[in-house]
N, C-alpha and C positions, 0 to 999 in steps of 0.2 A: 850578370843577371841572376836573380834568385831562383830557387826551385819553383816558387809560387809563380813568378813571372813566366818562367819556361813552360809551366803547365798551362797557364792561360793562353800563351801563344800556341801551344800544341792543340788545345781545344779549338781555337780559331781555325787552325789549319785543317783539322779533321772535318770541321763543318763546311769549310769553304772549298774543299777539294772537289773538282768536277767528278761526275758519276758517283756521287756519294751513296753509300748503302746504309741500311738501318744500323748496322754495327758501327759505322763511323759516327752516326748521330749519337748512338748510345755511348761510345767511347768519348765523344766530345762533351757530353753532359757529365760523364764521370770525371773527365779531366778538369772541367770547370769547377766541380765540387772540390776536387783535390787541390786545385790552385788556391781556393779560399781557405781550405783546411790548413795548408802549409803556410799561408800568409799569417793566419791567426796563431797557429801553434808556434811558429818561429818567433812571433812577437811575445808570446807567453814565455817561451824559453829564454829569450833575451832579457826579459824583465826579472826572471828568478834565478838565473845562473850566469856566472862569469864566463868569459871566453876561454879561460884556461882553468883546469887542464883541458887540453884538446879532447873533444868528444863528449864532455859533460853536457854542453848545451843541446847537442843532438839527442842524447839520452833523455833529457828533460822533455824535449819535443815529442819523442816517441812514447812517453808515458801517458800522454793525453788520450782520452777515449772519446770517440766521435759522438755517441749519444749523450754522454755526460756533458760534453761541450754544448751541444744543442740545448739541453735542459737548462744549463747555467745561463746561457744567453737569453733564454726566454724571459728572464727576470728584467731584461732591459727593453722589452717591447712596448711598455706603457709607462706613463709617468707614475702611476700607482705602484707598479712593480719596482721601479727604481726607488721610490720613497720608502717602501717596505724594506728593501735591501739596505738602504742607507741607515734606517733605524736599527735594523738587525745587527749590522756590523759597526754601528756608531762612527760612521765615516760619512761626512757630507758629500752628497752627489746630486747633481741636477740631471734632469732628463735631457738626453742628447738625441736629436733626430738622426744624426749620423750613426750613432751606436745602435739605435733601434733599427735602422736600415740594415746594418751589418748583421744584427741578430736575426732579423726576418729572412734576409737573403741566405744566410748560412743554413737555417732550418729548412727553407724551401729547397735549396740545392741538395741538402742531404737526402730529403725525401725523393727528389728527382733522380739522384744517383742510385737509390735503392730500386727505383723503377728501371733505370737503365741497366743495372747490373743483375737484377734478380727476376724481373717480370718478363720471362721469355715469351709469354703469350701476347702481351700488350693488349689486354682485354679492353682497355679504354681507348685504344687507337691513338695514343699520344705521340708515339715515336715518329719523328719526321724532322724536316728542316726547321719548321717554325718553332717546335718545342726545343730543339737543340740551340737555336739562335736565342730564344728567350732565356735559356739557362746561361749561355755565355754572356748575355747582356746583364743578367743579375750579378754574375761574378764580377764583371767590369765595374758595375755600380758599387759593389762592395769594396773593391780596390780603391775606387775614388773616395768613398766615404771614409775608409781607413786612412787614406792620405790626409784628409782634413782633420780627423779626430785623434790620430795616434799619439799626439803629444799632450793631450788634455788629461786632467785628473779623472774624468769620467772613463777614459780609455784605460787608465791604470787600474781602476777598480774593476772594470769589465774584464781585463786580463786576469786579475787576481781571482775574480769570481769563477772564471773558467777552470781554474785549478782547485779552488777551495769551496765551491758552491755549497755542498752539504756538510762542510766541516767547520764553518764559522763558529758554531757554538761550543766546540770542543776546547 
């Protein structure tokens, strides 16, 4: 099993454990986000680096920045954004609902992870079973969408954009 799969399973266990506390819900949300982060970052690293020398792919995966990934993915949320990107990079690309689902879920989960990890007050009253379960379900939907989309040309451009988003014109 991959690290992404392990993290998704870990998130499910944290949320499903009897007598769950707020910290378990928070850690479940955080694990849900990290599951999708590792799923996408591993795909990026596999696209841009060979398996050998050992360790190179892992270093490529670690080079990715969370906020930059979210910002790059935002270009895939709408047909207009994809059209602008395709024109900018001179690579044909059609809008993919699966890729849009991935981009949206990744951004939402990143925001939820920030609440889980940094908002100790929980002023909005979100922390709880329902919130954690919704985050886990978003992560599962992202995994499913990636399973359908990962071999498409749109997915390849998506992964390249995660790396090169603001560097295409250079």
